[in-house]
GUMARVO-32056 format. One record per residue (C-alpha): residue number from 0; x, y, z. Coordinates in Angstrom, 3 decimals, always signed. Layout:
+-----+----------+----------+----------+
!   k !       px !       py !       pz !
+-----+----------+----------+----------+
! NUM !        X !        Y !        Z !
...
+-----+----------+----------+----------+
//
This chain:
+-----+----------+----------+----------+
!   k !       px !       py !       pz !
+-----+----------+----------+----------+
!   0 !  +26.439 !   -6.731 ! -117.383 !
!   1 !  +24.904 !   -8.732 ! -114.066 !
!   2 !  +21.790 !   -7.425 ! -112.459 !
!   3 !  +20.890 !   -7.685 ! -108.858 !
!   4 !  +17.982 !  -10.125 ! -108.122 !
!   5 !  +14.984 !   -8.472 ! -107.278 !
!   6 !  +15.199 !   -8.602 ! -103.356 !
!   7 !  +19.135 !   -7.657 ! -103.018 !
!   8 !  +17.532 !   -3.951 ! -104.867 !
!   9 !  +14.862 !   -3.812 ! -101.945 !
!  10 !  +17.673 !   -4.162 !  -99.435 !
!  11 !  +19.781 !   -1.587 ! -101.098 !
!  12 !  +17.289 !   +0.737 ! -101.560 !
!  13 !  +16.493 !   +0.241 !  -97.820 !
!  14 !  +19.793 !   +0.626 !  -96.763 !
!  15 !  +20.544 !   +3.924 !  -98.747 !
!  16 !  +17.221 !   +5.338 !  -97.574 !
!  17 !  +18.340 !   +4.373 !  -93.839 !
!  18 !  +21.778 !   +6.662 !  -95.027 !
!  19 !  +19.622 !  +10.178 !  -95.683 !
!  20 !  +18.972 !  +12.239 !  -91.921 !
!  21 !  +15.674 !  +12.068 !  -91.489 !
!  22 !  +14.418 !  +15.831 !  -92.044 !
!  23 !  +12.567 !  +17.066 !  -88.518 !
!  24 !   +8.937 !  +18.005 !  -88.706 !
!  25 !   +9.251 !  +19.287 !  -85.196 !
!  26 !   +9.895 !  +23.485 !  -84.542 !
!  27 !  +11.327 !  +22.206 !  -81.132 !
!  28 !  +14.980 !  +23.424 !  -79.956 !
!  29 !  +14.080 !  +26.330 !  -83.025 !
!  30 !  +16.021 !  +29.755 !  -82.157 !
!  31 !  +14.336 !  +33.021 !  -82.835 !
!  32 !  +16.959 !  +36.071 !  -82.291 !
!  33 !  +16.108 !  +38.727 !  -79.863 !
!  34 !  +13.728 !  +41.387 !  -79.661 !
!  35 !  +14.647 !  +43.097 !  -76.433 !
!  36 !  +14.415 !  +46.918 !  -76.241 !
!  37 !  +14.525 !  +49.115 !  -72.997 !
!  38 !  +11.966 !  +51.947 !  -72.549 !
!  39 !  +11.350 !  +54.808 !  -69.777 !
!  40 !   +7.705 !  +54.466 !  -67.866 !
!  41 !   +6.117 !  +57.899 !  -69.079 !
!  42 !   +4.997 !  +58.554 !  -65.877 !
!  43 !   +7.854 !  +57.166 !  -63.597 !
!  44 !  +10.319 !  +57.181 !  -65.035 !
!  45 !  +11.391 !  +53.932 !  -64.123 !
!  46 !  +13.262 !  +51.845 !  -66.825 !
!  47 !  +10.981 !  +48.746 !  -67.993 !
!  48 !  +12.704 !  +45.476 !  -70.384 !
!  49 !  +10.390 !  +44.448 !  -72.694 !
!  50 !  +11.980 !  +41.114 !  -73.568 !
!  51 !   +9.432 !  +40.200 !  -76.444 !
!  52 !   +8.084 !  +42.692 !  -79.099 !
!  53 !   +7.005 !  +40.327 !  -81.780 !
!  54 !   +3.267 !  +40.600 !  -82.608 !
!  55 !   +2.751 !  +37.287 !  -81.300 !
!  56 !   +0.965 !  +36.936 !  -77.890 !
!  57 !   +3.385 !  +36.013 !  -75.020 !
!  58 !   +2.169 !  +35.371 !  -71.912 !
!  59 !   +3.633 !  +34.343 !  -68.614 !
!  60 !   +2.830 !  +31.580 !  -66.126 !
!  61 !   +0.509 !  +32.544 !  -63.729 !
!  62 !   +1.587 !  +34.276 !  -60.584 !
!  63 !   +1.123 !  +31.228 !  -58.337 !
!  64 !   +4.248 !  +29.402 !  -60.047 !
!  65 !   +7.930 !  +29.864 !  -60.983 !
!  66 !   +8.498 !  +31.721 !  -64.023 !
!  67 !  +12.572 !  +31.293 !  -64.265 !
!  68 !  +14.050 !  +27.944 !  -64.679 !
!  69 !  +16.737 !  +26.976 !  -61.833 !
!  70 !  +20.012 !  +28.063 !  -63.149 !
!  71 !  +18.037 !  +31.585 !  -62.775 !
!  72 !  +18.572 !  +32.114 !  -66.527 !
!  73 !  +15.266 !  +31.645 !  -68.462 !
!  74 !  +12.425 !  +32.600 !  -68.173 !
!  75 !   +9.344 !  +29.988 !  -69.070 !
!  76 !   +6.753 !  +31.427 !  -71.297 !
!  77 !   +3.608 !  +30.314 !  -73.557 !
!  78 !   +3.152 !  +32.058 !  -77.443 !
!  79 !   +2.069 !  +31.476 !  -80.712 !
!  80 !   +4.868 !  +32.642 !  -82.541 !
!  81 !   +6.346 !  +31.175 !  -85.430 !
!  82 !   +3.521 !  +29.816 !  -86.847 !
!  83 !   +3.701 !  +29.018 !  -90.641 !
!  84 !   +1.324 !  +30.763 !  -93.065 !
!  85 !   -1.924 !  +29.550 !  -92.988 !
!  86 !   -1.129 !  +27.423 !  -90.644 !
!  87 !   -3.203 !  +27.624 !  -86.726 !
!  88 !   -1.135 !  +29.512 !  -84.163 !
!  89 !   -1.233 !  +26.757 !  -81.704 !
!  90 !   +0.304 !  +27.926 !  -78.115 !
!  91 !   +3.886 !  +26.323 !  -77.271 !
!  92 !   +6.584 !  +26.976 !  -75.037 !
!  93 !   +9.574 !  +28.623 !  -74.999 !
!  94 !  +12.206 !  +29.579 !  -73.286 !
!  95 !  +13.832 !  +33.317 !  -73.206 !
!  96 !  +17.391 !  +33.840 !  -71.769 !
!  97 !  +16.810 !  +36.686 !  -69.800 !
!  98 !  +20.279 !  +38.157 !  -70.266 !
!  99 !  +20.483 !  +37.646 !  -74.443 !
! 100 !  +17.119 !  +37.881 !  -75.327 !
! 101 !  +17.338 !  +34.868 !  -77.354 !
! 102 !  +14.171 !  +32.261 !  -77.581 !
! 103 !  +13.944 !  +28.739 !  -77.915 !
! 104 !  +11.353 !  +26.846 !  -78.265 !
! 105 !  +10.467 !  +23.837 !  -75.565 !
! 106 !   +7.529 !  +22.006 !  -77.121 !
! 107 !   +5.148 !  +21.348 !  -80.310 !
! 108 !   +2.192 !  +19.742 !  -81.672 !
! 109 !   -1.518 !  +20.387 !  -81.374 !
! 110 !   -2.111 !  +18.836 !  -77.895 !
! 111 !   +0.296 !  +20.877 !  -75.908 !
! 112 !   -1.638 !  +22.362 !  -73.144 !
! 113 !   +0.653 !  +25.283 !  -72.360 !
! 114 !   -2.141 !  +26.353 !  -69.313 !
! 115 !   -0.572 !  +23.637 !  -67.178 !
! 116 !   +3.576 !  +24.594 !  -67.032 !
! 117 !   +5.678 !  +23.918 !  -63.982 !
! 118 !   +8.667 !  +24.735 !  -63.883 !
! 119 !  +11.330 !  +22.883 !  -61.170 !
! 120 !  +12.903 !  +25.094 !  -58.806 !
! 121 !  +15.893 !  +22.432 !  -58.058 !
! 122 !  +16.484 !  +21.277 !  -61.742 !
! 123 !  +16.251 !  +22.055 !  -65.024 !
! 124 !  +13.037 !  +20.042 !  -65.633 !
! 125 !   +9.844 !  +21.488 !  -66.863 !
! 126 !   +6.666 !  +19.860 !  -66.199 !
! 127 !   +3.262 !  +20.277 !  -68.117 !
! 128 !   +0.088 !  +18.523 !  -69.483 !
! 129 !   -0.111 !  +16.991 !  -72.920 !
! 130 !   -3.711 !  +16.515 !  -74.387 !
! 131 !   -7.020 !  +16.695 !  -72.360 !
! 132 !   -8.012 !  +19.773 !  -74.144 !
! 133 !  -11.736 !  +20.654 !  -75.244 !
! 134 !  -10.996 !  +19.948 !  -78.801 !
! 135 !   -8.206 !  +16.936 !  -78.518 !
! 136 !   -8.475 !  +13.290 !  -79.178 !
! 137 !   -5.596 !  +12.637 !  -76.707 !
! 138 !   -6.389 !  +11.558 !  -72.889 !
! 139 !   -4.084 !  +13.781 !  -70.434 !
! 140 !   -0.293 !  +13.127 !  -69.916 !
! 141 !   +1.937 !  +14.459 !  -68.016 !
! 142 !   +5.097 !  +14.647 !  -69.342 !
! 143 !   +8.795 !  +15.741 !  -68.152 !
! 144 !  +10.988 !  +17.562 !  -70.444 !
! 145 !  +14.776 !  +18.087 !  -69.346 !
! 146 !  +15.494 !  +21.232 !  -70.481 !
! 147 !  +19.625 !  +20.642 !  -70.090 !
! 148 !  +20.278 !  +18.506 !  -73.360 !
! 149 !  +17.584 !  +20.670 !  -75.164 !
! 150 !  +19.778 !  +23.872 !  -74.635 !
! 151 !  +22.971 !  +22.480 !  -75.821 !
! 152 !  +21.969 !  +20.695 !  -78.658 !
! 153 !  +19.749 !  +23.906 !  -79.731 !
! 154 !  +22.294 !  +25.556 !  -79.364 !
! 155 !  +24.510 !  +23.161 !  -81.438 !
! 156 !  +21.852 !  +22.758 !  -83.910 !
! 157 !  +21.777 !  +18.958 !  -83.792 !
! 158 !  +18.014 !  +18.217 !  -82.215 !
! 159 !  +17.364 !  +15.113 !  -81.533 !
! 160 !  +14.437 !  +13.337 !  -81.738 !
! 161 !  +11.860 !  +15.305 !  -79.238 !
! 162 !  +10.803 !  +11.741 !  -77.207 !
! 163 !  +14.974 !  +11.802 !  -76.492 !
! 164 !  +14.088 !  +14.848 !  -74.159 !
! 165 !  +10.428 !  +14.056 !  -72.889 !
! 166 !   +9.639 !  +11.210 !  -70.266 !
! 167 !   +5.337 !  +10.647 !  -70.328 !
! 168 !   +4.512 !  +10.419 !  -66.293 !
! 169 !   +1.389 !   +9.202 !  -66.308 !
! 170 !   -1.835 !   +9.098 !  -68.259 !
! 171 !   -4.733 !  +11.037 !  -65.641 !
! 172 !   -7.686 !   +8.130 !  -65.318 !
! 173 !  -10.946 !   +8.329 !  -67.866 !
! 174 !  -12.875 !   +9.488 !  -64.166 !
! 175 !  -11.353 !  +12.649 !  -63.808 !
! 176 !  -10.426 !  +15.582 !  -65.774 !
! 177 !   -8.170 !  +18.706 !  -64.995 !
! 178 !   -9.324 !  +21.492 !  -63.178 !
! 179 !   -7.848 !  +24.408 !  -61.525 !
! 180 !   -4.207 !  +23.419 !  -63.010 !
! 181 !   -1.144 !  +21.556 !  -61.022 !
! 182 !   +1.782 !  +22.297 !  -58.666 !
! 183 !   +5.346 !  +20.217 !  -58.021 !
! 184 !   +6.005 !  +19.845 !  -54.154 !
! 185 !   +8.925 !  +21.333 !  -52.343 !
! 186 !  +10.717 !  +18.223 !  -52.925 !
! 187 !   +9.916 !  +17.954 !  -56.166 !
! 188 !   +8.995 !  +13.995 !  -55.886 !
! 189 !   +5.519 !  +14.888 !  -55.916 !
! 190 !   +2.771 !  +17.033 !  -57.597 !
! 191 !   -0.587 !  +17.858 !  -56.986 !
! 192 !   -3.077 !  +18.149 !  -59.445 !
! 193 !   -6.671 !  +20.188 !  -59.387 !
! 194 !   -8.999 !  +17.780 !  -60.665 !
! 195 !  -13.006 !  +17.215 !  -61.771 !
! 196 !  -14.942 !  +14.329 !  -60.534 !
! 197 !  -16.475 !  +12.924 !  -63.305 !
! 198 !  -17.993 !   +9.925 !  -62.125 !
! 199 !  -19.592 !  +12.442 !  -59.631 !
! 200 !  -21.612 !  +14.176 !  -61.623 !
! 201 !  -24.752 !  +13.017 !  -63.453 !
! 202 !  -24.186 !  +11.426 !  -67.119 !
! 203 !  -20.606 !  +11.956 !  -66.306 !
! 204 !  -20.274 !  +15.113 !  -68.370 !
! 205 !  -18.904 !  +18.370 !  -67.405 !
! 206 !  -19.407 !  +21.384 !  -69.030 !
! 207 !  -16.272 !  +23.428 !  -70.168 !
! 208 !  -15.092 !  +26.330 !  -68.364 !
! 209 !  -12.987 !  +28.175 !  -70.497 !
! 210 !   -9.791 !  +30.378 !  -68.810 !
! 211 !   -9.605 !  +28.483 !  -65.259 !
! 212 !   -5.935 !  +27.121 !  -65.739 !
! 213 !   -4.345 !  +30.725 !  -65.788 !
! 214 !   -7.129 !  +32.297 !  -63.910 !
! 215 !   -7.589 !  +34.779 !  -66.533 !
! 216 !  -11.637 !  +35.283 !  -67.252 !
! 217 !  -12.497 !  +37.867 !  -70.109 !
! 218 !  -15.949 !  +39.747 !  -70.398 !
! 219 !  -18.287 !  +42.112 !  -69.160 !
! 220 !  -18.141 !  +43.463 !  -65.498 !
! 221 !  -21.416 !  +41.896 !  -63.459 !
! 222 !  -23.328 !  +43.824 !  -60.790 !
! 223 !  -24.506 !  +41.137 !  -58.814 !
! 224 !  -25.083 !  +40.752 !  -55.064 !
! 225 !  -21.572 !  +40.234 !  -52.888 !
! 226 !  -21.382 !  +36.508 !  -52.549 !
! 227 !  -22.767 !  +35.593 !  -56.640 !
! 228 !  -21.070 !  +38.306 !  -58.201 !
! 229 !  -19.259 !  +37.231 !  -61.315 !
! 230 !  -15.223 !  +37.382 !  -61.558 !
! 231 !  -14.717 !  +41.163 !  -62.883 !
! 232 !  -13.534 !  +40.964 !  -66.091 !
! 233 !  -15.978 !  +38.245 !  -66.191 !
! 234 !  -15.387 !  +35.217 !  -68.317 !
! 235 !  -19.221 !  +35.102 !  -69.286 !
! 236 !  -20.556 !  +33.875 !  -72.362 !
! 237 !  -21.651 !  +31.191 !  -74.638 !
! 238 !  -18.024 !  +30.212 !  -74.753 !
! 239 !  -17.568 !  +28.735 !  -71.302 !
! 240 !  -21.296 !  +27.499 !  -71.163 !
! 241 !  -22.243 !  +29.573 !  -69.112 !
! 242 !  -25.139 !  +33.047 !  -69.344 !
! 243 !  -24.027 !  +36.238 !  -68.941 !
! 244 !  -23.136 !  +37.589 !  -65.659 !
! 245 !  -23.894 !  +34.324 !  -63.993 !
! 246 !  -21.387 !  +32.291 !  -61.726 !
! 247 !  -19.452 !  +29.610 !  -62.709 !
! 248 !  -21.460 !  +26.671 !  -61.337 !
! 249 !  -19.733 !  +24.137 !  -59.034 !
! 250 !  -18.410 !  +20.911 !  -59.928 !
! 251 !  -17.182 !  +18.246 !  -57.445 !
! 252 !  -13.321 !  +18.790 !  -57.390 !
! 253 !  -10.206 !  +17.557 !  -55.783 !
! 254 !   -6.652 !  +17.499 !  -55.503 !
! 255 !   -4.882 !  +14.157 !  -56.561 !
! 256 !   -0.946 !  +13.939 !  -55.849 !
! 257 !   +1.228 !  +12.121 !  -58.763 !
! 258 !   +4.515 !  +10.462 !  -57.827 !
! 259 !   +6.592 !  +11.677 !  -60.458 !
! 260 !   +8.931 !   +8.924 !  -60.045 !
! 261 !   +6.172 !   +6.079 !  -60.709 !
! 262 !   +2.852 !   +8.084 !  -62.133 !
! 263 !   +1.295 !   +6.634 !  -59.159 !
! 264 !   -1.829 !   +8.664 !  -58.196 !
! 265 !   -3.767 !   +9.040 !  -54.678 !
! 266 !   -6.213 !  +10.984 !  -53.414 !
! 267 !   -5.755 !  +14.177 !  -51.198 !
! 268 !   -9.072 !  +15.426 !  -50.813 !
! 269 !  -12.097 !  +15.724 !  -52.564 !
! 270 !  -14.401 !  +19.060 !  -52.742 !
! 271 !  -18.045 !  +19.429 !  -53.455 !
! 272 !  -17.091 !  +23.330 !  -54.855 !
! 273 !  -15.286 !  +23.307 !  -58.514 !
! 274 !  -11.329 !  +23.060 !  -58.035 !
! 275 !   -8.772 !  +26.371 !  -58.680 !
! 276 !   -5.382 !  +27.805 !  -58.806 !
! 277 !   -3.560 !  +24.550 !  -57.344 !
! 278 !   -0.335 !  +26.021 !  -55.842 !
! 279 !   +2.099 !  +24.281 !  -53.260 !
! 280 !   +4.471 !  +26.259 !  -50.408 !
! 281 !   +8.030 !  +25.775 !  -52.078 !
! 282 !   +9.758 !  +25.938 !  -48.414 !
! 283 !   +7.318 !  +23.466 !  -46.412 !
! 284 !   +7.063 !  +19.543 !  -48.286 !
! 285 !   +3.170 !  +18.691 !  -48.509 !
! 286 !   +1.576 !  +22.073 !  -47.869 !
! 287 !   -1.279 !  +22.844 !  -50.770 !
! 288 !   -3.436 !  +25.786 !  -51.438 !
! 289 !   -6.155 !  +25.669 !  -53.675 !
! 290 !   -9.331 !  +27.555 !  -54.244 !
! 291 !  -13.055 !  +27.399 !  -54.565 !
! 292 !  -13.199 !  +28.521 !  -58.296 !
! 293 !  -16.630 !  +30.618 !  -58.681 !
! 294 !  -15.410 !  +32.981 !  -61.500 !
! 295 !  -16.238 !  +35.754 !  -59.052 !
! 296 !  -16.900 !  +35.981 !  -55.602 !
! 297 !  -17.085 !  +32.305 !  -53.610 !
! 298 !  -18.357 !  +32.583 !  -49.691 !
! 299 !  -14.938 !  +30.649 !  -48.710 !
! 300 !  -12.367 !  +31.073 !  -51.502 !
! 301 !   -9.227 !  +30.199 !  -50.028 !
! 302 !   -8.035 !  +26.328 !  -48.789 !
! 303 !   -5.415 !  +24.986 !  -47.620 !
! 304 !   -4.260 !  +21.148 !  -46.697 !
! 305 !   -1.621 !  +18.523 !  -46.254 !
! 306 !   -0.876 !  +16.068 !  -49.089 !
! 307 !   -2.111 !  +13.215 !  -46.858 !
! 308 !   -5.671 !  +14.912 !  -46.380 !
! 309 !   -4.859 !  +16.209 !  -43.252 !
! 310 !   -5.960 !  +19.625 !  -41.863 !
! 311 !   -8.215 !  +20.542 !  -44.744 !
! 312 !   -9.491 !  +23.943 !  -43.499 !
! 313 !  -10.259 !  +27.365 !  -45.118 !
! 314 !   -7.459 !  +30.045 !  -44.870 !
! 315 !   -9.034 !  +33.848 !  -43.980 !
! 316 !  -12.197 !  +32.948 !  -42.622 !
! 317 !  -14.529 !  +35.190 !  -45.006 !
! 318 !  -17.309 !  +37.476 !  -43.810 !
! 319 !  -20.368 !  +38.052 !  -46.040 !
! 320 !  -18.806 !  +41.569 !  -47.702 !
! 321 !  -14.976 !  +40.297 !  -48.077 !
! 322 !  -14.408 !  +39.576 !  -51.705 !
! 323 !  -11.576 !  +37.430 !  -51.411 !
! 324 !   -9.300 !  +36.791 !  -55.053 !
! 325 !   -5.599 !  +35.888 !  -56.404 !
! 326 !   -3.906 !  +34.236 !  -53.693 !
! 327 !   -0.691 !  +33.122 !  -53.866 !
! 328 !   +2.239 !  +31.452 !  -51.499 !
! 329 !   +5.179 !  +34.418 !  -50.747 !
! 330 !   +7.412 !  +32.898 !  -48.171 !
! 331 !   +7.741 !  +29.679 !  -46.099 !
! 332 !   +4.888 !  +31.124 !  -44.084 !
! 333 !   +2.697 !  +33.673 !  -45.256 !
! 334 !   +0.181 !  +33.948 !  -48.731 !
! 335 !   -0.647 !  +37.202 !  -49.903 !
! 336 !   -4.210 !  +37.952 !  -51.260 !
! 337 !   -6.351 !  +40.667 !  -52.363 !
! 338 !   -9.589 !  +42.133 !  -50.336 !
! 339 !  -10.519 !  +42.964 !  -53.817 !
! 340 !  -12.312 !  +46.749 !  -53.758 !
! 341 !  -13.622 !  +47.473 !  -56.824 !
! 342 !  -17.223 !  +48.423 !  -56.384 !
! 343 !  -18.391 !  +50.895 !  -53.929 !
! 344 !  -20.187 !  +48.681 !  -51.679 !
! 345 !  -16.996 !  +46.833 !  -51.123 !
! 346 !  -15.073 !  +50.198 !  -50.092 !
! 347 !  -17.993 !  +50.503 !  -46.944 !
! 348 !  -15.098 !  +48.061 !  -45.394 !
! 349 !  -11.242 !  +47.212 !  -45.600 !
! 350 !   -9.969 !  +45.845 !  -48.683 !
! 351 !   -6.204 !  +45.654 !  -50.293 !
! 352 !   -3.407 !  +43.698 !  -50.301 !
! 353 !   -3.256 !  +41.238 !  -47.224 !
! 354 !   -0.807 !  +38.701 !  -45.960 !
! 355 !   -2.234 !  +36.228 !  -43.801 !
! 356 !   +0.309 !  +33.525 !  -41.506 !
! 357 !   -0.023 !  +30.297 !  -42.050 !
! 358 !   +0.971 !  +29.463 !  -38.627 !
! 359 !   -1.241 !  +31.397 !  -36.840 !
! 360 !   -3.750 !  +32.529 !  -38.829 !
! 361 !   -2.908 !  +36.268 !  -37.915 !
! 362 !   -3.893 !  +38.732 !  -40.981 !
! 363 !   -2.406 !  +41.859 !  -41.966 !
! 364 !   -3.853 !  +44.476 !  -44.933 !
! 365 !   -1.259 !  +46.627 !  -46.395 !
! 366 !   -3.181 !  +49.394 !  -48.183 !
! 367 !   -5.443 !  +49.507 !  -51.103 !
! 368 !   -5.471 !  +52.767 !  -54.523 !
! 369 !   -7.792 !  +54.065 !  -56.287 !
! 370 !   -6.830 !  +53.311 !  -59.904 !
! 371 !   -9.198 !  +52.608 !  -62.374 !
! 372 !   -9.625 !  +52.972 !  -66.124 !
! 373 !  -10.658 !  +55.947 !  -67.309 !
! 374 !  -14.661 !  +56.384 !  -68.059 !
! 375 !  -15.063 !  +53.107 !  -66.331 !
! 376 !  -17.521 !  +52.642 !  -63.437 !
! 377 !  -16.789 !  +51.650 !  -59.970 !
! 378 !  -13.781 !  +52.433 !  -57.872 !
! 379 !  -11.151 !  +49.845 !  -58.810 !
! 380 !   -7.620 !  +49.275 !  -56.842 !
! 381 !   -5.460 !  +46.350 !  -56.587 !
! 382 !   -6.409 !  +43.149 !  -58.706 !
! 383 !   -3.704 !  +40.782 !  -58.336 !
! 384 !   -0.518 !  +40.631 !  -56.293 !
! 385 !   +2.353 !  +39.224 !  -55.093 !
! 386 !   +5.544 !  +39.080 !  -52.653 !
! 387 !   +8.902 !  +38.819 !  -52.906 !
! 388 !  +10.968 !  +35.561 !  -51.121 !
! 389 !  +12.996 !  +37.780 !  -48.886 !
! 390 !   +9.830 !  +39.030 !  -47.299 !
! 391 !  +10.264 !  +43.003 !  -47.866 !
! 392 !   +8.264 !  +43.385 !  -50.966 !
! 393 !   +5.038 !  +43.311 !  -52.259 !
! 394 !   +3.750 !  +44.133 !  -55.681 !
! 395 !   +0.186 !  +44.883 !  -57.178 !
! 396 !   -1.726 !  +45.785 !  -60.038 !
! 397 !   -4.986 !  +47.510 !  -60.765 !
! 398 !   -7.862 !  +47.779 !  -62.955 !
! 399 !   -6.036 !  +50.668 !  -64.347 !
! 400 !   -3.160 !  +48.540 !  -65.632 !
! 401 !   -0.628 !  +50.185 !  -63.349 !
! 402 !   +2.056 !  +48.107 !  -61.396 !
! 403 !   +2.627 !  +49.559 !  -57.428 !
! 404 !   +5.479 !  +48.347 !  -55.234 !
! 405 !   +5.192 !  +48.327 !  -51.332 !
! 406 !   +7.899 !  +48.077 !  -48.938 !
! 407 !   +6.441 !  +45.839 !  -46.055 !
! 408 !   +9.230 !  +47.448 !  -43.578 !
! 409 !   +7.135 !  +50.499 !  -43.598 !
! 410 !   +4.169 !  +50.215 !  -45.707 !
! 411 !   +5.770 !  +52.605 !  -48.657 !
! 412 !   +4.001 !  +52.346 !  -51.841 !
! 413 !   +6.023 !  +53.145 !  -54.740 !
! 414 !   +3.961 !  +53.782 !  -58.292 !
! 415 !   +6.723 !  +51.411 !  -60.446 !
! 416 !   +4.857 !  +51.703 !  -63.762 !
! 417 !   +1.804 !  +52.674 !  -65.789 !
! 418 !   -0.872 !  +51.663 !  -68.349 !
! 419 !   -0.397 !  +48.145 !  -68.935 !
! 420 !   -3.760 !  +47.851 !  -70.624 !
! 421 !   -4.755 !  +44.432 !  -68.165 !
! 422 !   -6.146 !  +43.097 !  -72.012 !
! 423 !   -5.906 !  +40.821 !  -73.765 !
! 424 !   -5.199 !  +39.677 !  -70.021 !
! 425 !   -3.987 !  +40.666 !  -66.571 !
! 426 !   -0.413 !  +41.609 !  -65.836 !
! 427 !   -0.061 !  +39.019 !  -63.285 !
! 428 !   +2.946 !  +39.949 !  -61.690 !
! 429 !   +5.919 !  +37.708 !  -60.322 !
! 430 !   +8.886 !  +38.329 !  -58.286 !
! 431 !  +12.357 !  +36.816 !  -59.290 !
! 432 !  +13.907 !  +34.257 !  -57.332 !
! 433 !  +16.623 !  +36.913 !  -56.230 !
! 434 !  +13.476 !  +39.758 !  -55.124 !
! 435 !  +15.082 !  +42.324 !  -57.006 !
! 436 !  +12.928 !  +42.052 !  -60.427 !
! 437 !   +9.300 !  +41.897 !  -61.281 !
! 438 !   +7.944 !  +40.011 !  -64.572 !
! 439 !   +4.981 !  +41.039 !  -66.084 !
! 440 !   +2.949 !  +40.381 !  -69.497 !
! 441 !   +1.851 !  +43.801 !  -70.930 !
! 442 !   -0.378 !  +44.884 !  -73.720 !
! 443 !   +0.819 !  +48.530 !  -73.476 !
! 444 !   +3.061 !  +48.031 !  -76.490 !
! 445 !   +0.157 !  +47.065 !  -78.860 !
! 446 !   -2.588 !  +49.068 !  -77.073 !
! 447 !   -3.837 !  +45.516 !  -75.742 !
! 448 !   -4.414 !  +43.947 !  -79.271 !
! 449 !   -1.593 !  +40.925 !  -77.726 !
! 450 !   +1.069 !  +40.711 !  -74.661 !
! 451 !   +4.767 !  +41.156 !  -74.114 !
! 452 !   +6.676 !  +39.841 !  -71.690 !
! 453 !   +8.230 !  +42.911 !  -69.118 !
! 454 !  +10.917 !  +42.872 !  -66.608 !
! 455 !  +11.189 !  +46.040 !  -63.978 !
! 456 !  +13.842 !  +45.817 !  -62.048 !
! 457 !  +13.438 !  +47.798 !  -58.366 !
! 458 !  +15.200 !  +51.175 !  -58.361 !
! 459 !  +18.145 !  +50.569 !  -56.508 !
! 460 !  +17.967 !  +53.457 !  -54.187 !
! 461 !  +14.819 !  +51.598 !  -52.480 !
! 462 !  +16.706 !  +48.540 !  -52.615 !
! 463 !  +19.327 !  +50.759 !  -50.199 !
! 464 !  +16.417 !  +51.502 !  -48.622 !
! 465 !  +16.661 !  +55.357 !  -48.917 !
+-----+----------+----------+----------+
//
């Protein structure tokens, strides 16, 4: 019997191994069954659809950004679900089919920055940052994820390597770190990213600030003066490098544009304050809204600029007694924001949900409520707000975790749903693209231990105008 030479055996072994399908270490494309359930609000009777009810923490994208994919079938969210027993539950991006409730995992790995998720409105693409976190050794890279083939391959159970669905656009320069998130331009050819300029800080090192990317600052409510107050709900303590009750120290910031085709990065504006809540006007290319992020009451919170840095100016010039927060572009010409009224001293002047016109700076105040958790100090009221793309509705959540609808035609205020806890995070309400539904994140079902995604349809009798 003849034997093959050792070299030929090695060649045969390599060929045999190549013929064996490789095991996928990634969880991208993994599917989870529906968890949907519908219940009636115990106070209003309005039906609420809980899209997720797993023990995991399921959080929506922040209220300044799109929530639905371009085909309006899926809601993108972040979650720590599905980790192996004993493994760290790193948050990843997921998509849930709003009709069937089926959930698909979109990202995997320890360096996914789920605070940076950006859904394209015109194509089935998702953009996010990978790397750059406090514990990451990977510099932040901007990634484009192609959802259509990922969804199709997941359904067919024929997933390809993760890289086949992704395109790496660029790596953020070493002298910049992300601060305040990023957003897609209306033409979806450019992204605008908020940054901290390390080269403008002595020593080139910026202290960490926890929670800015999602605007979810939590902790002890402070009782400082009107221009130094920490955010209600706080974000103070050793975890983010500032003493309890103190505002975030300013860090030299700015906005940069990134060409989504070439990765070229350019300066839009530089600021001497910490950059926060970068967002775009979905109807007007090159129009950018951003804020002075202090973790509380900024002397001038809202700003607006164009992509070339022109017309950079304050948006709604604040009086000393105003505490402005949680702005969001809602229509082609409007931004909604809160003149927050959670302290008695603030109620000496008008507070509530307001809308400012971007073209003439005219502002209208739509009202305030007194919702406050039982036993809490202060006057409570509206905390976050949003508006429908058709211009008819406003929505606001309150310190008590209630969600109110406002009809802009007549000013009517309707309590929709109640007791959403506002922990471990706030509800951050956002309208669907068709202006008929509101997406929130809620601690209601877990008594504030973790979040679930919930959708509230605007009752038909209200849509009909009765």
